[in-house]
N, C-alpha and C positions, 0 to 999 in steps of 0.2 A: 308438836305443833298444836296450837288452839284451834279445835274442831270448828269454834264458831266464826272463824275468818272466811270471808268470802272473797274469792280471787276475782279480779276482772276477767272479762272473757278472755280465752286462750289465744293468743297471738302466735303467729309464725315469724321467725327470725330472732337476731340477738337481743332485742328489746324483752321479748317473754321471759328469758332467763333472769334479766336485770330485775324485772318486776317482782318475782318470786323471791329473790335475795333481799330485795328491800322490804317486803313484808317480814322475812324471818329476822331481818335486823332490828325493825321495829318491835317486834315481839320481845327479843331477847334484852332490848334495852327497858321495855316496860316492867319485865319481871324484876327488875333490880332499881326500879325507881325510889326515891325518897317520900314521897306523898302518898296516902292511902294505899300502903301495900298490902293490906288485907282484902282489897276488892281486886276482882279479876275484870280489867278493862278488855272491850273487844275492838279489833281492828277490822274496819270494812273498807271496800273500794268507795271511793269517792272521786268521781271524774278520772283523771288520770293518776291520781293520788291515792291517799289513805286517810282515813278519818278514825280519831279513838273516841270510843264511847264508853262510858264507866257509870256506874249507880253512884247517884249522889249523897254519899254518906253523911255529908254536914248538913243536908237539907235546906241549905241556903238558896239553892235554886228551885229545887222540886221538893217541897214539903212531905211529899210521900216517899222520896227517896228512890224516885225513879232514875232512869237511865238518862244522862245527858251527854252532849257533845263536849269533848275537851280540847283536841287540837285536830289541825288538817295538815297535812304534809302534801304540798303540790308541787310536781316536778316543773322545772323552767326547761327551755329549750337548749340551754347550756350544760345540762347534766347536773345543776344545782337545785336547791330547794326552796320554795316559799314556805313560810311557816305561818299559820293562822291561829289565833285563839278565838274561841266561842265568847261574844259578847251576849250574855243570857238576857241582859236587860232590853237590849235592843232588838235581840232576836237575829242577830247577823256575825258572820265572820270579821275579825280584824286581824289585818296584816301586821305580824310582830317582827318579822325577819324575812329578807331575801337574799338570793345569792348564797345561801348556806350550803355547808356539806350535809349530808344526812347525819353525821356524827354530831355536829355542832346543833342541829335541831333538835335532835333527841335529847342532847345535854339541857338545853332550855326547858324542854317538857318535862324531863324526868328529875331535875333537881328543883325546878319552880319554887324557890324560895319566897317570891312575892305572891304567889298564889295567882298568878295571871292565867293559868291553865286549869289547875284543881281548886276549885273555889272551897 
């Protein structure tokens, strides 16, 4: 497991185990993604969900190659996920999918043929 991952505060009850499993699933999927496989993205807690940060190797967003936000996985009340991409020009998150399973959201981020997430 990546030591850089910061978990949300420890909860009591059944949701706590699910949060840890979600993080592990995201980390495993990122390890086999198709874009920028030579960088190690970080997974950090963002609200009730998870945000992916990565070095900007193309330097299209940050000329210094610094760390940029890639995607935000936000759980909804029905056990599904909202997926957001970072709009670096506007400096905000853009909703790109909702009502997704975690697997479907991960597939969009990891395969990203149109470079919505990995600029």
